[in-house]
mmCIF file of the C-alpha atoms, coordinates in Angstrom:
data_MODEL
# 
_entry.id   MODEL 
# 
loop_
_atom_site.group_PDB 
_atom_site.id 
_atom_site.type_symbol 
_atom_site.label_atom_id 
_atom_site.label_alt_id 
_atom_site.label_comp_id 
_atom_site.label_asym_id 
_atom_site.label_entity_id 
_atom_site.label_seq_id 
_atom_site.pdbx_PDB_ins_code 
_atom_site.Cartn_x 
_atom_site.Cartn_y 
_atom_site.Cartn_z 
_atom_site.occupancy 
_atom_site.B_iso_or_equiv 
_atom_site.pdbx_formal_charge 
_atom_site.auth_seq_id 
_atom_site.auth_comp_id 
_atom_site.auth_asym_id 
_atom_site.auth_atom_id 
_atom_site.pdbx_PDB_model_num 
ATOM 1   C CA . MET A 1 1   ? -17.911 -42.085 -78.489 1.00 0.00 ? 1   MET A CA 1 
ATOM 2   C CA . ALA A 1 2   ? -14.226 -41.409 -77.914 1.00 0.00 ? 2   ALA A CA 1 
ATOM 3   C CA . LEU A 1 3   ? -12.700 -38.383 -79.635 1.00 0.00 ? 3   LEU A CA 1 
ATOM 4   C CA . ILE A 1 4   ? -9.314  -40.073 -80.090 1.00 0.00 ? 4   ILE A CA 1 
ATOM 5   C CA . SER A 1 5   ? -8.755  -43.551 -81.463 1.00 0.00 ? 5   SER A CA 1 
ATOM 6   C CA . LYS A 1 6   ? -7.122  -46.260 -79.401 1.00 0.00 ? 6   LYS A CA 1 
ATOM 7   C CA . ILE A 1 7   ? -3.701  -47.512 -80.405 1.00 0.00 ? 7   ILE A CA 1 
ATOM 8   C CA . ASP A 1 8   ? -3.765  -51.021 -81.861 1.00 0.00 ? 8   ASP A CA 1 
ATOM 9   C CA . PRO A 1 9   ? -0.965  -52.874 -80.053 1.00 0.00 ? 9   PRO A CA 1 
ATOM 10  C CA . LEU A 1 10  ? -0.554  -55.223 -83.023 1.00 0.00 ? 10  LEU A CA 1 
ATOM 11  C CA . THR A 1 11  ? 0.239   -52.417 -85.466 1.00 0.00 ? 11  THR A CA 1 
ATOM 12  C CA . ALA A 1 12  ? 1.821   -49.941 -83.026 1.00 0.00 ? 12  ALA A CA 1 
ATOM 13  C CA . SER A 1 13  ? 5.371   -48.705 -83.300 1.00 0.00 ? 13  SER A CA 1 
ATOM 14  C CA . GLU A 1 14  ? 8.188   -50.568 -81.592 1.00 0.00 ? 14  GLU A CA 1 
ATOM 15  C CA . GLU A 1 15  ? 8.385   -47.823 -78.941 1.00 0.00 ? 15  GLU A CA 1 
ATOM 16  C CA . VAL A 1 16  ? 4.690   -48.210 -78.103 1.00 0.00 ? 16  VAL A CA 1 
ATOM 17  C CA . ARG A 1 17  ? 4.933   -52.007 -78.000 1.00 0.00 ? 17  ARG A CA 1 
ATOM 18  C CA . ARG A 1 18  ? 7.894   -51.758 -75.607 1.00 0.00 ? 18  ARG A CA 1 
ATOM 19  C CA . ALA A 1 19  ? 5.912   -49.391 -73.355 1.00 0.00 ? 19  ALA A CA 1 
ATOM 20  C CA . ILE A 1 20  ? 2.980   -51.817 -73.368 1.00 0.00 ? 20  ILE A CA 1 
ATOM 21  C CA . ASP A 1 21  ? 5.264   -54.791 -72.647 1.00 0.00 ? 21  ASP A CA 1 
ATOM 22  C CA . ARG A 1 22  ? 6.875   -52.957 -69.692 1.00 0.00 ? 22  ARG A CA 1 
ATOM 23  C CA . HIS A 1 23  ? 3.455   -52.008 -68.336 1.00 0.00 ? 23  HIS A CA 1 
ATOM 24  C CA . VAL A 1 24  ? 2.049   -55.532 -68.628 1.00 0.00 ? 24  VAL A CA 1 
ATOM 25  C CA . ALA A 1 25  ? 5.244   -57.045 -67.164 1.00 0.00 ? 25  ALA A CA 1 
ATOM 26  C CA . GLN A 1 26  ? 4.598   -54.938 -64.051 1.00 0.00 ? 26  GLN A CA 1 
ATOM 27  C CA . GLY A 1 27  ? 1.209   -56.616 -63.706 1.00 0.00 ? 27  GLY A CA 1 
ATOM 28  C CA . HIS A 1 28  ? -0.957  -53.839 -65.119 1.00 0.00 ? 28  HIS A CA 1 
ATOM 29  C CA . ARG A 1 29  ? -3.781  -54.090 -67.620 1.00 0.00 ? 29  ARG A CA 1 
ATOM 30  C CA . VAL A 1 30  ? -3.926  -52.112 -70.836 1.00 0.00 ? 30  VAL A CA 1 
ATOM 31  C CA . THR A 1 31  ? -7.175  -50.156 -70.698 1.00 0.00 ? 31  THR A CA 1 
ATOM 32  C CA . ASN A 1 32  ? -8.918  -47.848 -73.150 1.00 0.00 ? 32  ASN A CA 1 
ATOM 33  C CA . GLU A 1 33  ? -7.397  -44.846 -71.366 1.00 0.00 ? 33  GLU A CA 1 
ATOM 34  C CA . LYS A 1 34  ? -3.910  -46.294 -71.750 1.00 0.00 ? 34  LYS A CA 1 
ATOM 35  C CA . LEU A 1 35  ? -4.463  -47.190 -75.401 1.00 0.00 ? 35  LEU A CA 1 
ATOM 36  C CA . THR A 1 36  ? -5.466  -43.573 -75.959 1.00 0.00 ? 36  THR A CA 1 
ATOM 37  C CA . LEU A 1 37  ? -2.504  -42.161 -74.031 1.00 0.00 ? 37  LEU A CA 1 
ATOM 38  C CA . LEU A 1 38  ? -0.154  -44.375 -76.030 1.00 0.00 ? 38  LEU A CA 1 
ATOM 39  C CA . HIS A 1 39  ? -0.451  -42.051 -79.003 1.00 0.00 ? 39  HIS A CA 1 
ATOM 40  C CA . ASN A 1 40  ? 2.523   -40.517 -77.196 1.00 0.00 ? 40  ASN A CA 1 
ATOM 41  C CA . VAL A 1 41  ? 4.716   -42.707 -74.986 1.00 0.00 ? 41  VAL A CA 1 
ATOM 42  C CA . THR A 1 42  ? 6.020   -39.725 -72.999 1.00 0.00 ? 42  THR A CA 1 
ATOM 43  C CA . CYS A 1 43  ? 2.445   -38.762 -72.070 1.00 0.00 ? 43  CYS A CA 1 
ATOM 44  C CA . PHE A 1 44  ? 1.628   -42.378 -71.234 1.00 0.00 ? 44  PHE A CA 1 
ATOM 45  C CA . GLU A 1 45  ? 4.648   -42.685 -68.961 1.00 0.00 ? 45  GLU A CA 1 
ATOM 46  C CA . ALA A 1 46  ? 4.031   -39.305 -67.329 1.00 0.00 ? 46  ALA A CA 1 
ATOM 47  C CA . LEU A 1 47  ? 0.406   -39.960 -66.476 1.00 0.00 ? 47  LEU A CA 1 
ATOM 48  C CA . GLU A 1 48  ? 0.245   -43.729 -66.072 1.00 0.00 ? 48  GLU A CA 1 
ATOM 49  C CA . ALA A 1 49  ? 3.668   -45.059 -65.113 1.00 0.00 ? 49  ALA A CA 1 
ATOM 50  C CA . GLN A 1 50  ? 4.355   -42.275 -62.658 1.00 0.00 ? 50  GLN A CA 1 
ATOM 51  C CA . SER A 1 51  ? 0.877   -42.491 -61.117 1.00 0.00 ? 51  SER A CA 1 
ATOM 52  C CA . TYR A 1 52  ? 1.514   -46.186 -60.424 1.00 0.00 ? 52  TYR A CA 1 
ATOM 53  C CA . ALA A 1 53  ? 4.776   -45.284 -58.685 1.00 0.00 ? 53  ALA A CA 1 
ATOM 54  C CA . VAL A 1 54  ? 2.986   -42.723 -56.503 1.00 0.00 ? 54  VAL A CA 1 
ATOM 55  C CA . ASP A 1 55  ? 0.172   -45.210 -55.834 1.00 0.00 ? 55  ASP A CA 1 
ATOM 56  C CA . ARG A 1 56  ? 2.742   -47.720 -54.536 1.00 0.00 ? 56  ARG A CA 1 
ATOM 57  C CA . GLU A 1 57  ? 4.106   -45.064 -52.183 1.00 0.00 ? 57  GLU A CA 1 
ATOM 58  C CA . LEU A 1 58  ? 0.603   -44.204 -51.006 1.00 0.00 ? 58  LEU A CA 1 
ATOM 59  C CA . ALA A 1 59  ? -0.190  -47.883 -50.377 1.00 0.00 ? 59  ALA A CA 1 
ATOM 60  C CA . ARG A 1 60  ? 3.049   -48.213 -48.412 1.00 0.00 ? 60  ARG A CA 1 
ATOM 61  C CA . LEU A 1 61  ? 2.046   -45.283 -46.216 1.00 0.00 ? 61  LEU A CA 1 
ATOM 62  C CA . ILE A 1 62  ? -1.698  -45.830 -45.693 1.00 0.00 ? 62  ILE A CA 1 
ATOM 63  C CA . GLY A 1 63  ? -2.436  -49.297 -47.127 1.00 0.00 ? 63  GLY A CA 1 
ATOM 64  C CA . GLN A 1 64  ? -3.811  -50.271 -50.532 1.00 0.00 ? 64  GLN A CA 1 
ATOM 65  C CA . ARG A 1 65  ? -7.423  -50.368 -49.371 1.00 0.00 ? 65  ARG A CA 1 
ATOM 66  C CA . ALA A 1 66  ? -7.384  -46.771 -48.093 1.00 0.00 ? 66  ALA A CA 1 
ATOM 67  C CA . ALA A 1 67  ? -5.502  -45.687 -51.233 1.00 0.00 ? 67  ALA A CA 1 
ATOM 68  C CA . ASP A 1 68  ? -8.141  -47.316 -53.450 1.00 0.00 ? 68  ASP A CA 1 
ATOM 69  C CA . PHE A 1 69  ? -10.954 -45.681 -51.475 1.00 0.00 ? 69  PHE A CA 1 
ATOM 70  C CA . PHE A 1 70  ? -9.217  -42.293 -51.787 1.00 0.00 ? 70  PHE A CA 1 
ATOM 71  C CA . GLU A 1 71  ? -8.825  -42.640 -55.552 1.00 0.00 ? 71  GLU A CA 1 
ATOM 72  C CA . TYR A 1 72  ? -12.389 -43.863 -56.021 1.00 0.00 ? 72  TYR A CA 1 
ATOM 73  C CA . ALA A 1 73  ? -13.743 -40.926 -53.995 1.00 0.00 ? 73  ALA A CA 1 
ATOM 74  C CA . ILE A 1 74  ? -11.963 -38.511 -56.320 1.00 0.00 ? 74  ILE A CA 1 
ATOM 75  C CA . SER A 1 75  ? -13.351 -40.250 -59.404 1.00 0.00 ? 75  SER A CA 1 
ATOM 76  C CA . LEU A 1 76  ? -16.867 -40.180 -57.968 1.00 0.00 ? 76  LEU A CA 1 
ATOM 77  C CA . GLN A 1 77  ? -16.584 -36.506 -57.046 1.00 0.00 ? 77  GLN A CA 1 
ATOM 78  C CA . ASN A 1 78  ? -15.314 -35.730 -60.555 1.00 0.00 ? 78  ASN A CA 1 
ATOM 79  C CA . ASP A 1 79  ? -18.060 -37.903 -62.028 1.00 0.00 ? 79  ASP A CA 1 
ATOM 80  C CA . CYS A 1 80  ? -15.517 -39.678 -64.242 1.00 0.00 ? 80  CYS A CA 1 
ATOM 81  C CA . LEU A 1 81  ? -17.246 -42.724 -65.669 1.00 0.00 ? 81  LEU A CA 1 
ATOM 82  C CA . VAL A 1 82  ? -14.013 -44.426 -66.788 1.00 0.00 ? 82  VAL A CA 1 
ATOM 83  C CA . CYS A 1 83  ? -12.232 -44.236 -63.427 1.00 0.00 ? 83  CYS A CA 1 
ATOM 84  C CA . SER A 1 84  ? -15.285 -44.708 -61.208 1.00 0.00 ? 84  SER A CA 1 
ATOM 85  C CA . THR A 1 85  ? -16.211 -47.826 -63.208 1.00 0.00 ? 85  THR A CA 1 
ATOM 86  C CA . TYR A 1 86  ? -12.650 -49.157 -62.867 1.00 0.00 ? 86  TYR A CA 1 
ATOM 87  C CA . PHE A 1 87  ? -12.488 -48.520 -59.123 1.00 0.00 ? 87  PHE A CA 1 
ATOM 88  C CA . GLY A 1 88  ? -16.077 -49.683 -58.579 1.00 0.00 ? 88  GLY A CA 1 
ATOM 89  C CA . LYS A 1 89  ? -15.074 -53.116 -59.861 1.00 0.00 ? 89  LYS A CA 1 
ATOM 90  C CA . LEU A 1 90  ? -11.878 -53.039 -57.820 1.00 0.00 ? 90  LEU A CA 1 
ATOM 91  C CA . LEU A 1 91  ? -13.697 -52.191 -54.583 1.00 0.00 ? 91  LEU A CA 1 
ATOM 92  C CA . ARG A 1 92  ? -15.812 -55.328 -54.745 1.00 0.00 ? 92  ARG A CA 1 
ATOM 93  C CA . LYS A 1 93  ? -12.759 -57.232 -53.497 1.00 0.00 ? 93  LYS A CA 1 
ATOM 94  C CA . TYR A 1 94  ? -13.168 -55.279 -50.242 1.00 0.00 ? 94  TYR A CA 1 
ATOM 95  C CA . GLY A 1 95  ? -16.859 -56.165 -50.054 1.00 0.00 ? 95  GLY A CA 1 
ATOM 96  C CA . VAL A 1 96  ? -17.959 -52.648 -50.986 1.00 0.00 ? 96  VAL A CA 1 
ATOM 97  C CA . THR A 1 97  ? -21.252 -52.691 -52.850 1.00 0.00 ? 97  THR A CA 1 
ATOM 98  C CA . ASP A 1 98  ? -22.514 -49.299 -51.643 1.00 0.00 ? 98  ASP A CA 1 
ATOM 99  C CA . PHE A 1 99  ? -19.695 -46.783 -51.182 1.00 0.00 ? 99  PHE A CA 1 
ATOM 100 C CA . GLU A 1 100 ? -21.906 -44.261 -49.385 1.00 0.00 ? 100 GLU A CA 1 
ATOM 101 C CA . ALA A 1 101 ? -23.134 -46.798 -46.809 1.00 0.00 ? 101 ALA A CA 1 
ATOM 102 C CA . PHE A 1 102 ? -19.914 -48.767 -46.264 1.00 0.00 ? 102 PHE A CA 1 
ATOM 103 C CA . ALA A 1 103 ? -18.400 -48.777 -42.754 1.00 0.00 ? 103 ALA A CA 1 
ATOM 104 C CA . PHE A 1 104 ? -15.001 -47.151 -43.306 1.00 0.00 ? 104 PHE A CA 1 
ATOM 105 C CA . THR A 1 105 ? -12.312 -46.840 -40.683 1.00 0.00 ? 105 THR A CA 1 
ATOM 106 C CA . GLU A 1 106 ? -11.647 -43.382 -39.254 1.00 0.00 ? 106 GLU A CA 1 
ATOM 107 C CA . GLU A 1 107 ? -8.456  -43.188 -41.305 1.00 0.00 ? 107 GLU A CA 1 
ATOM 108 C CA . GLU A 1 108 ? -10.315 -44.149 -44.505 1.00 0.00 ? 108 GLU A CA 1 
ATOM 109 C CA . GLU A 1 109 ? -13.027 -41.560 -43.835 1.00 0.00 ? 109 GLU A CA 1 
ATOM 110 C CA . LEU A 1 110 ? -10.341 -38.907 -43.474 1.00 0.00 ? 110 LEU A CA 1 
ATOM 111 C CA . VAL A 1 111 ? -8.618  -39.689 -46.790 1.00 0.00 ? 111 VAL A CA 1 
ATOM 112 C CA . ILE A 1 112 ? -11.984 -40.042 -48.566 1.00 0.00 ? 112 ILE A CA 1 
ATOM 113 C CA . ALA A 1 113 ? -13.013 -36.596 -47.302 1.00 0.00 ? 113 ALA A CA 1 
ATOM 114 C CA . PHE A 1 114 ? -9.694  -35.182 -48.513 1.00 0.00 ? 114 PHE A CA 1 
ATOM 115 C CA . GLY A 1 115 ? -10.096 -36.796 -51.943 1.00 0.00 ? 115 GLY A CA 1 
ATOM 116 C CA . ARG A 1 116 ? -13.599 -35.419 -52.344 1.00 0.00 ? 116 ARG A CA 1 
ATOM 117 C CA . ALA A 1 117 ? -12.485 -31.966 -51.199 1.00 0.00 ? 117 ALA A CA 1 
ATOM 118 C CA . MET A 1 118 ? -9.532  -31.951 -53.624 1.00 0.00 ? 118 MET A CA 1 
ATOM 119 C CA . ALA A 1 119 ? -11.773 -32.879 -56.543 1.00 0.00 ? 119 ALA A CA 1 
ATOM 120 C CA . LYS A 1 120 ? -14.539 -30.467 -55.576 1.00 0.00 ? 120 LYS A CA 1 
ATOM 121 C CA . ASP A 1 121 ? -12.527 -27.336 -54.806 1.00 0.00 ? 121 ASP A CA 1 
ATOM 122 C CA . PRO A 1 122 ? -8.752  -27.618 -54.400 1.00 0.00 ? 122 PRO A CA 1 
ATOM 123 C CA . LYS A 1 123 ? -8.545  -24.007 -53.174 1.00 0.00 ? 123 LYS A CA 1 
ATOM 124 C CA . GLY A 1 124 ? -11.328 -24.496 -50.632 1.00 0.00 ? 124 GLY A CA 1 
ATOM 125 C CA . ILE A 1 125 ? -10.193 -27.536 -48.643 1.00 0.00 ? 125 ILE A CA 1 
ATOM 126 C CA . PRO A 1 126 ? -11.195 -26.912 -45.029 1.00 0.00 ? 126 PRO A CA 1 
ATOM 127 C CA . LYS A 1 127 ? -8.235  -26.080 -42.801 1.00 0.00 ? 127 LYS A CA 1 
ATOM 128 C CA . GLU A 1 128 ? -9.473  -28.504 -40.141 1.00 0.00 ? 128 GLU A CA 1 
ATOM 129 C CA . LEU A 1 129 ? -9.331  -31.323 -42.698 1.00 0.00 ? 129 LEU A CA 1 
ATOM 130 C CA . THR A 1 130 ? -5.726  -30.639 -43.664 1.00 0.00 ? 130 THR A CA 1 
ATOM 131 C CA . GLU A 1 131 ? -4.806  -30.246 -39.984 1.00 0.00 ? 131 GLU A CA 1 
ATOM 132 C CA . ALA A 1 132 ? -6.450  -33.595 -39.184 1.00 0.00 ? 132 ALA A CA 1 
ATOM 133 C CA . LEU A 1 133 ? -4.539  -35.221 -42.055 1.00 0.00 ? 133 LEU A CA 1 
ATOM 134 C CA . LEU A 1 134 ? -1.239  -33.746 -40.877 1.00 0.00 ? 134 LEU A CA 1 
ATOM 135 C CA . ASN A 1 135 ? -1.880  -34.810 -37.280 1.00 0.00 ? 135 ASN A CA 1 
ATOM 136 C CA . ARG A 1 136 ? -2.831  -38.334 -38.287 1.00 0.00 ? 136 ARG A CA 1 
ATOM 137 C CA . PHE A 1 137 ? -0.362  -39.011 -41.101 1.00 0.00 ? 137 PHE A CA 1 
ATOM 138 C CA . GLY A 1 138 ? 2.406   -36.394 -41.106 1.00 0.00 ? 138 GLY A CA 1 
ATOM 139 C CA . GLU A 1 139 ? 3.788   -34.245 -43.883 1.00 0.00 ? 139 GLU A CA 1 
ATOM 140 C CA . GLU A 1 140 ? 5.222   -36.960 -46.138 1.00 0.00 ? 140 GLU A CA 1 
ATOM 141 C CA . THR A 1 141 ? 1.936   -38.828 -46.338 1.00 0.00 ? 141 THR A CA 1 
ATOM 142 C CA . VAL A 1 142 ? -0.030  -35.645 -47.003 1.00 0.00 ? 142 VAL A CA 1 
ATOM 143 C CA . VAL A 1 143 ? 2.381   -34.807 -49.848 1.00 0.00 ? 143 VAL A CA 1 
ATOM 144 C CA . VAL A 1 144 ? 1.945   -38.312 -51.316 1.00 0.00 ? 144 VAL A CA 1 
ATOM 145 C CA . LEU A 1 145 ? -1.865  -38.166 -50.876 1.00 0.00 ? 145 LEU A CA 1 
ATOM 146 C CA . THR A 1 146 ? -1.975  -34.809 -52.621 1.00 0.00 ? 146 THR A CA 1 
ATOM 147 C CA . THR A 1 147 ? 0.258   -35.981 -55.464 1.00 0.00 ? 147 THR A CA 1 
ATOM 148 C CA . MET A 1 148 ? -1.861  -39.103 -55.996 1.00 0.00 ? 148 MET A CA 1 
ATOM 149 C CA . GLY A 1 149 ? -4.984  -36.957 -55.890 1.00 0.00 ? 149 GLY A CA 1 
ATOM 150 C CA . VAL A 1 150 ? -3.555  -34.685 -58.575 1.00 0.00 ? 150 VAL A CA 1 
ATOM 151 C CA . PHE A 1 151 ? -2.789  -37.731 -60.741 1.00 0.00 ? 151 PHE A CA 1 
ATOM 152 C CA . MET A 1 152 ? -6.349  -39.018 -60.269 1.00 0.00 ? 152 MET A CA 1 
ATOM 153 C CA . ILE A 1 153 ? -7.829  -35.648 -61.172 1.00 0.00 ? 153 ILE A CA 1 
ATOM 154 C CA . ALA A 1 154 ? -5.583  -35.554 -64.262 1.00 0.00 ? 154 ALA A CA 1 
ATOM 155 C CA . ASN A 1 155 ? -6.695  -39.075 -65.249 1.00 0.00 ? 155 ASN A CA 1 
ATOM 156 C CA . ASN A 1 156 ? -10.335 -38.100 -64.770 1.00 0.00 ? 156 ASN A CA 1 
ATOM 157 C CA . CYS A 1 157 ? -9.869  -34.942 -66.811 1.00 0.00 ? 157 CYS A CA 1 
ATOM 158 C CA . PHE A 1 158 ? -8.044  -36.789 -69.612 1.00 0.00 ? 158 PHE A CA 1 
ATOM 159 C CA . ASN A 1 159 ? -10.829 -39.370 -69.856 1.00 0.00 ? 159 ASN A CA 1 
ATOM 160 C CA . ASP A 1 160 ? -13.597 -36.779 -69.781 1.00 0.00 ? 160 ASP A CA 1 
ATOM 161 C CA . VAL A 1 161 ? -12.033 -34.322 -72.241 1.00 0.00 ? 161 VAL A CA 1 
ATOM 162 C CA . LEU A 1 162 ? -11.289 -37.048 -74.787 1.00 0.00 ? 162 LEU A CA 1 
ATOM 163 C CA . GLN A 1 163 ? -14.485 -38.980 -74.006 1.00 0.00 ? 163 GLN A CA 1 
ATOM 164 C CA . VAL A 1 164 ? -12.550 -42.205 -73.484 1.00 0.00 ? 164 VAL A CA 1 
ATOM 165 C CA . ASP A 1 165 ? -14.868 -45.197 -73.485 1.00 0.00 ? 165 ASP A CA 1 
ATOM 166 C CA . ALA A 1 166 ? -15.343 -46.921 -70.122 1.00 0.00 ? 166 ALA A CA 1 
ATOM 167 C CA . GLU A 1 167 ? -14.299 -50.541 -69.921 1.00 0.00 ? 167 GLU A CA 1 
ATOM 168 C CA . PRO A 1 168 ? -17.142 -53.026 -70.466 1.00 0.00 ? 168 PRO A CA 1 
# 
């Protein structure tokens, strides 16, 4: 059971309703995590709106499919039920029913390994992995990957600390 209540959009303040309207107008859903974050619009915008902006940059640089695989790998490594459930549903559009057995491209395997390493031990990422990322993608992409990974870890942590309910 969640530790923090979800905002009711029908009774929320005008500021919260505007934030929800902007989010929905951009094509995003309003999830349990977002309804929890909306207790404070600044926190919502910092964690959600900005993570979507970084996700768009990551998709531009490596493609949406690889970006989704990267983010899912982090959620799995962190054992975040909310995010792994969300991405598990999303990955079905790529035909992924078993993430561990799926035939990823070399590029996807590299970003998945980086995501898992970030979530497992950010201070212990193997040097050969970061070198491979830099050789394959360059510095800008590695900065964007890392930033998106940090956002995913923050989302996972937020959901786990506050015991946000996973979507049905």
